[in-house]
N, C-alpha and C positions, 0 to 999 in steps of 0.2 A: 576650872581647877585653880586653887589658890597658889599664887607664885610666891615663894619664899624669898627673903633677902639673899640667901645663898644662891638661889637660882638666878636672880637678877645679876648678882656679882659675876656669876659664871658666864652669863650672856655678854656682859660688858667685856670681860676678859677675852671671850671668843671673838668679839668684834674687833678688839685691838689686835689680836693675832692675825685675823683675816686681813685687816688693813695693812699690817706690817709686811705681808707677803706681796711680792710683785705679781701683777697680773701676767698670765702667759704671753699675751700680745705685747705688753710693755717690754718684757724680757727679750722677746724675739726681736722687737724693733731695735733694741740696743745690742743685738748680736750675742745673746746668751740663751741657753736652753732652760726654760722654766722648770721642766720636770727634773733635770739634773741638779738644779739649784736647791731643790727640796732635800737633797742629801745633806746639806749643811746643817740644818737644825737637828736632823736625825743623828749625825755624828757628834754634835755638841751634847745632845741629850744623853748619849752613851757615857760621856765623861761625868755628867751629873749623876746618872744612875750608879756609876762605879764609885762615887764619893770623892772624885778628884777635885771637882769644883762645885760650888753651890748653884751657879747659873752663869749664863753668858748672853751677851748681845753680839750679833754678827751683822756686818754690813758689807755688801758688795756694790761697787759703783763703777761707772765709766765716766769719761769727761762729760758726757751728755746728761748724766743723772744717776740716781740711785736705782739699782736693779733689784736688790733683795735686802730686806731688813728683818731680822728675826730675834726673838727673845725666848730662851728656854730656862727652865729651872726656877730658882728662887733668889730674890735679893735679900731676904731675911729668912733663914732656915727656921729659927725658933718660932717666928710668927707665921710661917708657911706663906709668906708673901710672894706671889709670883713675880718673876723678873719682867720688867716692861722695857720696851725699846727706847723710852725717853728717860730711863734711870741714869743717874750721874755716877761716874767712877773717878777715883783718884787716878789720874793718868801718869803721875810720877815723871819719869824721864822723857816721856813724850812731850813734855814742856820744852825740852831743849831745842828742837828744830824751830819752834815758835819764837824762842829767844833769838836764835840765829837769823830768822827772817827779819826781826826788828833791826838787828845790826846791819843787814844788807840793805834795808830800806834807807838807813842813814848813810850808808856808803853811796847809794844812788843819788842822794841829795848833796853829796860832797862834804858831809860833816865828819866823816872819818874814812879811813881806808883799812882794809884787812892787813896791809903791810905796816901800819902804824905800830910803833912800840907802845905797849900798854901805858907806859909812863907819860906819853904825850897827853893822854886823857886823865890819867890818875897818877899824879906826881909821886904819891907814896910808894910807887913801884920802882922808883929810881934807885939804883945802887943795890939791887938784890944780891943776896949771897946764894951759893949752891953747895950742896954736900959733895965733897970730893973723896972723902974716906970715912968709913964707919969702923970704930973699934968697939971693944967690949964696954969700955968706960969712957970713950971719947968720940968726938965728932969733928972732923976736919972740914973747914969751909974754904971756898975760893970764889972768885967772881966768875960768872958764866961768860962764855965767849961772846955772847950778844944778849941783849935784853929780850924779854918775852914780848911777842907781838900779838895783835888781835887774831891773826891767822893761827897762831899756836893755840890760843884759847878755843877757837872754833873747831879745831881738829883733835883736841885732847893730846897735844904734843908739847904743852907748856912746861911740864915738870912741877906745876903747882901741887902741893900736897893737899889732900882732903882734910878739912877741919870742920868739926861739928859746931853749929851755932850754940853759944853758951846759954841763950834764952830764946823764948818763942817770938819775941818782938824786936829782934836786932834789925837795924836798918842795913840796906845794902852797902852804904858808905862804911859802916862799922865792920861789916864782914870783909869788904875789900881791904880795909886797913889791916885787919888781922892776917889775911892771906899774904899781903905784901911783906909782912915781917917774918914769915916762915921761909926757911931756906928751900930753894928749888931741889927737887929730887934727882934731876938729871939736866943735861944741856938742852935748852929749848930746841925742839925740832928733831931731836935724835931718837926719841922713843914715843910709843903710844901708850898712854896710861889714862884710863877713864877718870875724869876730874870734875866732880861737882863744883869744887871751888872755882875752877876755870870758867864754867858756864855762869855761875853766880857773879863772877867778876864782869862778864859780858853784860849782864843786866845793869850793873853799876855804870859801865861805859855808856850804855843807852841813856841812862839818866844824865850823865855828864855832857854827852853830845847833843841831846835833845832839849835839856832843860826841864824835863818832865819826870815825875815818878815813873818807875818802870811799869807798874801795873796800869797806870793811866795811859801810857803810850800804847800798850797792847790793846787796851779797851777802845781807845779812840781811833787807832790806825788800822786795827785788824778785826777785833771782835764785833764792834758795832757795824762797820761797813759790810762785813760778811754775814751779818745777822746771826752771829753765834751767841744767842741769848743765854745759853746754859754753860758757857765756858768762863770760869772765874777762879780766883784764888780764895775767895770768901763766899761760899754758898750762902744764899739767903735761908731764912727759916723754912720756906716752902721747898726750896731746892734740897735742903738737908734731908727732908723727909723722903726724897727720891734717891738718896745715895745708897748704892748697893753695899751691903756690909762685907767686910774683908774676913777671910777665913784662912786657916792653916791646918797642918796636921801636927799633932803633938805626940811624941813617943809615950806610949803607955795609956793613951786615951783613944777611944774609938770614934770614928767619924771626924768630920770637919769641926774645928774649934774656932770660934769668933776671935779675931785679933784686931788691934788698933793699927791705924796707919802709923808706921814707926816714926816718921818725922814730926807728927802732929803733937806739938808740946803745949800749944795754947788753945783757947776756945775755937771751935770749928768756924763759927761765923764772925769771929772778931777781926775787924779790919786792922787791928794793931799787929796781928800775926804777920810774920815776914812773908812777902810774896817771892818765894824762892824761884829764880829763873831756871834753876837746874831740875826742879821737880815739884812745883807747888800747885799746879792747876788741877781742877776738876772739870769734867766735861761729859758729853753724851756722844754716842756714835753718830747721830745725824748732824750734830754741831761740828764735830771734827771733819766730817765728810765735806763740809763747805770749804774748810781750809785746804783739805787735800785735793779737792777738785780744782781749786785755784792753782795749787802747785802743779798738778798734772797738766794743766792748761798753760804751763810755762810762766806763771806769775800773774795771770789775769782772771777776772771773774766779773760777770755782769757788765762787761764793757769798760771795766776799770782795771788799770794796771797797778799791782801792789809792789812787785819788784821787777826790775828790768830783766830782759832776756839774758843778758850777760851775767847778772847776779844769780838768776835761777840756775844757769849752767855751772857757775862756780859752786853753788851750794850742793848740787846733785851729781857732781862728777868727782872722781877720786882725786884727793888733794894730799894723800899721805904716802905716795910713792910705793916703795916695796916694804914699808913697815907693816908688821903683823898687827891688825886692828880688829876690833869687834869681839863678839862673844861666840861666834861660830866661824868655821873655816870659810875661806873664799871671799872675805869681806875687805872693803877699804872704807875710808871716811872722807866725806865732803865737808862742807861747812855746816855743822850741826846735824847732818844726816849721815846715817850709815848707808853705804852703797854696795850692792852686790857686784863683785868683780868676776868671780867664777862660781856660777850656781852649782851647789852640791848639798847633799843632806837635806836639811830643812828648807833650803832655798832652791832645790833642784828644779822645781816647777816654775820658777821665776826667771825672768830674762836678765842678762847682764845689764847693768845700769838701773836696775830696780833700786829705789831708795825708800828709806823709812826709819822707824825707831820703835823700840819697845819700852815698857815701863816695869818697875820693880815687882808689881803684883800681877804680872802676866799680860797686861794690855799690849797690843801690837797693832801697827799700821804700816802698810807697805804699798807703794805706788809703782806700777810697772808700766813705763811709757810705751814699750814695744807692744804689749798686749792690751794697752788702754784699760788698765785695771786698777782699782783701789780696793784694798782689803783692810777692814777694821775689825779687830777682835777685842772685846771688852769683857774682862773677867777681874775678880778681886781675890787672888790666891797668893798668899805670902809663902815664901820659902820653897818655891819651885827650884829644882836643882839648877836650871838655867832657863829662864823665861823665854829667851830668844830661841832656844832649841827645844821647846816643849812639844810633846805629842799633840797637844791641843792646837797649837799654831799650825803644825804640819797637816793635821786632818782638815782644818778649815781651808787652808790654801789649796790642798789637793782637790777638794770638792768644788771649790770656786773655779779653779783653772780648768777642771774637766768639763765645766758647763759652757766654756767659750765656744761659740759657733764661728764667729768671725771678729 
């Protein structure tokens, strides 16, 4: 019987899906129930069928290795292109913990301290003003009680206002200069307010302390040693063909509508485009798992230490006291990572001390040291009411945790 191209394509896809699933013996060896893990793609497919998302890639891992990797739905609805496990996603704010890791690597080397005033590394921040009173037609300023520190930037307690980049190819030096001239919104350390400007400033501090461009530092110190070949600010032409398209829901229109990545103002593959430390990376689930396994192992991978044990503990433990932080209840913040303090709601199945981060278009990754569990969810869905609190995240986590045997 003649085999058509369509049949061949279907066979290739089937082989990819089969390869993506963990063998029962492998899952059992890593302490998880292979049969229960099959519930993950079933639950994700339900969201695809309901038109909530176009597709998803999910990954479950332990320190010892990947347990399950699945792709459901489509990366391109119009072309009916099936989602693949090696498709790239804009991971948005999941870039932030990677930036924090670079900062802590430099602290380990004695090139900075989290207690340093920002002005020690970026003199333009010296003498900042702070808003003391807002009127209808006036703004009163005063000096803050103390300068902003690196710790403040890492924990989103700096008071730095968010400021959009004026063009697609701003340097981090230009952005940091602009941030330094904006008045602080509150006394450093007194409140928690999510600050992209603060994390972008950290990227500039990495440049100042290391003497290297920020993207180059990440590439040479993290991505290449960890063999994260698909993690980049500037996807190549071949990588760009694997990027899952982003979708949203528009009032008055049926179904999912394709949308652009909101921050992407310049050509996707152009290296002139700003490498935003707060949210510019693209990556794949398997690539990210390499970084997360290193973190779950306390900062080591393949016999190499990337951050010291003390730096790892600083990053992944609560650093914000009793301040209300995060986008769901029961959270605190470490250095660049959100940390579960009191599991509840969408985090109810996770342990206290679980750390992770989400992204604007619904991507999520969480590491649970007590349960030895890594959970990576990759979707591209804009305008979710609260991506950190999505039903998609909850369903994925519930199915994964239910599969733990030991």
